[in-house]
N, C-alpha and C positions, 0 to 999 in steps of 0.2 A: 464405194465411190462417193456416196453423200458426205461422209466424213473426210474424205481427201479433199473434195471441193471446198468444204467448209474451212478446213485447215489452210488451204491455199489462200482463201479470200481473207482469213484472219492474219495470215503471215505477211500478207500484202502490206497491211499497216503497221504491224509489229516490227517488221523489217526496217520501216522508216519513221519511228515513232517522233522524231523531232519535227517532221512536216505533218504527218497524220494526226497525232495527238498533242505534240507540244504547241503548235501554232494556234490551235484553237483555245487551248488552255490558257496561253499567254495573252490572247486578245481579250478573254473574259476577265483575266486578273487586271489588265488596264482599265476596263469598265469599272471594276470594283475600286481602283484606285482613284480615278477621275470622278466618276459619279457619287460612289459610297464615301470614300474618305474625304475628298476635297469639297464636293458640293453638298454631300449629305448633311453635315452640320448646318449648312445655310438654308437648306429646305426644312428641316426639323424633322418631326415624327409624322409618320403616315399610319392611320389605323392603329395608333397607340404604340407603334414600333418605331425603332430607329429607320431612317431611309434605307440604310444600307441592309438591314434585316429584311425590309419589305421588297427590296429590289432583287436581291440574291436569288429567290426562287425564279424569277423571270430570266435570269442570266443563266442559270442552270438548265432550264428548259430550251432557251435558245441555243445553247451549246449542243444539248442533247438531239433535238430535232434537226439541227443542221448537219451534224456528224453523221447521224444514223441515215439521213437523206442522201449524203455525199456518197458514202462507201458503195452502195450497190449501183448508184447512178453512174459513177465514173468506171466501176469495174466492168459493168455490162456494155458501156459504150465502148470502152478499149477492148473487150472481148470480141465485139461484133466487128469492129473496123480493122482489127489485126488477125481476124480469124482464129482467135483463141477459143471461140465458141464452139468450133466444130467437133473436137473430141468430146465435149461435154454433151452435144447434141446426139452424137452417136453411141454414147454410153447407154447401159440398160436403165438409168435413172428416169424416174417418171418427171413430168413438168412440175408436179407439186414438190418433189424433192430438190430439183434444181434451183426453183424459186425460194424455198425454204432455206437453202444454203446461203444464198445471197442475202437473204433477209436476216437471217441470224447472224452472219458476219457484221452487217450494219447495225444490228441491235447491240452487239458486244462493243463495238467501237463507241456508239452513243453512250452506253452505259458506263464504259470505262472514263470517258471525259467527265460525265455528269457526276459520277461517284467522286472523282478527284476534286471537283469543285464543292461538292458538299463536305469533304474532308477539309477543304481550305476554310469553309465556313464554320466548321466545328472548332477549328484552332484559333479563329479570330476573336479577340476579346469583346465582350459586349454584344455579340451577334447571336441571335436566336437561330438555330441551325435544323433541328429536328424535334417536333412536337408530338406528331402522330406517324410514327414509322411505317405502320401498314400501307397508309395512304401515299407516302413517299415512294415505297417500293412498287405499289401498283401503278401509280402515275408514270414513274420512270420506264416501266416495262411496256405499258401500253402505248406511251407516245413514242418511245424507241421502235417499237414494232409498227406504228403507224408511219412514222417518218421513213423507215427502211422500205415498206411497201410502196409508199409514194415514190422513192428514189428509184426503185425497181422499174415502175411504169415509165418515169422520166427517161431512164437508161435505155429502155427498149424503144421509146419514141424519138430520141435525139438522133437526127441525121448528121448533125455537125457539133464540133466543140461548142460553139456559141449557142446551141439549144440548151445545153444544161446550164450555162451562165445564165441564160435568158430566164430560165424557169426559177432559178435561185432568186435573180434580182427583181423580176417583175411579179413574182408569185409567193416564194416563200418568204423572203425578207420582209416585204410589206405586211403580210399576215403576222410575222414575228413582232415587228415594231408597233403594230396596232394592236397588239394582244396585251397591252397593260405591263410590259416589262419594267417601265420606268415611272409609271403613274397609276394611281388608283381610279376605279370607275367614279368615285365621287368628285374627282378633280374635273371630270369632263360632263358632269350631269348637266350643265346649261348648254352644251354642244350638242343638239338633238341627233344630227346626221352622224357625227362621229361616235356618239354614245350608242347609237343602233348598230352601226357596223362593228364596233368593238364587241358588243354582246353577242352577235350572231357569228363572230370569228371563232372558229374552233380552237385556235391557238390560245385565246382568252381563257377557254375553259381548261386547257392544259395547265397554263400558268396558275389559275385560280386553284385547281386542285393540288398541285404542288405546293403552292403558297400555304394552303391549309394544312398540308402535311408538315411543313417545315416551321411555320410560326402560328398556326392556329387561325389564320385570317382568311374567311371565304366572303366574296362579294357576289357570287353567283351559287345557284343551287347545284350542290355537289353531286347527288345521285343522277340528275338529269344530264349533267355535263359528262359524267364518267360513262354512263349508258351510251350517249351519242358517240364519244370517242371509240369506244369499243366496237360499235357498229360501223363507224367509219374505218376503223383499222380492219376489220372483217371484209368489208366491201373492196378495199384497196387490195388486199391479199388475194381475194378471189378474182379480181381483175387482173392481176399479175399472172395468176395460174392460167387463166383463160387465154390471155395474150400469148403466153408460151405454148400453149397447146395449139393455138392457130398458127404458130410460127411467124407471128407479127414482127416484122423488121429484123428478124434473126439473120437474114442474109443480106449484106450490104453490097 
């Protein structure tokens, strides 16, 4: 039953790749063209790297967390509101297995989009793409799991279509854009409030870790950031399982 549920959730976005995978990839490629290729030469180098090399890890992380978040969020919302969840709840699967299936499907979608963008970076001339491969792999996996766990919680919480959009617009997107995707911490050193918010933003540590893995540049402590992200991902997963066991919002 677990594998059946996982296959169904994976098939949901494999069946329509132009929407679920093609759209986010296209949006990130547009960012690369506009900010990297057009504005990059005018901005110059950042941390001794070309601007496009510095920016790419942030774009990969933005696509990764957004897509891993969206998959379980929308799937659970639709399943609850159209009663697709009933056969799953009546199956012999435990809450942990059900939650894990939704989360793993989101992880696979996020990794698929993130891996494609890294491949694009590898074939771009003059762009540093992978310096420390183990760090790239670890951060991709941890962040995809974290984003998917968060999406599961939001998918259970949302009572209306607008609630998921609300979570993306007023919570996820601000965290991503204030996470140092397009700028270094050195650029905002004189803006105390912004600098403080950015340093305590978990997305900043996600991007910082992947940036270290891709181009070898780290502006924050890697072990501290990675430990915090693993802890946060574990807490979100446990909350997801706990909500399922309680039957939170499973009946609309």
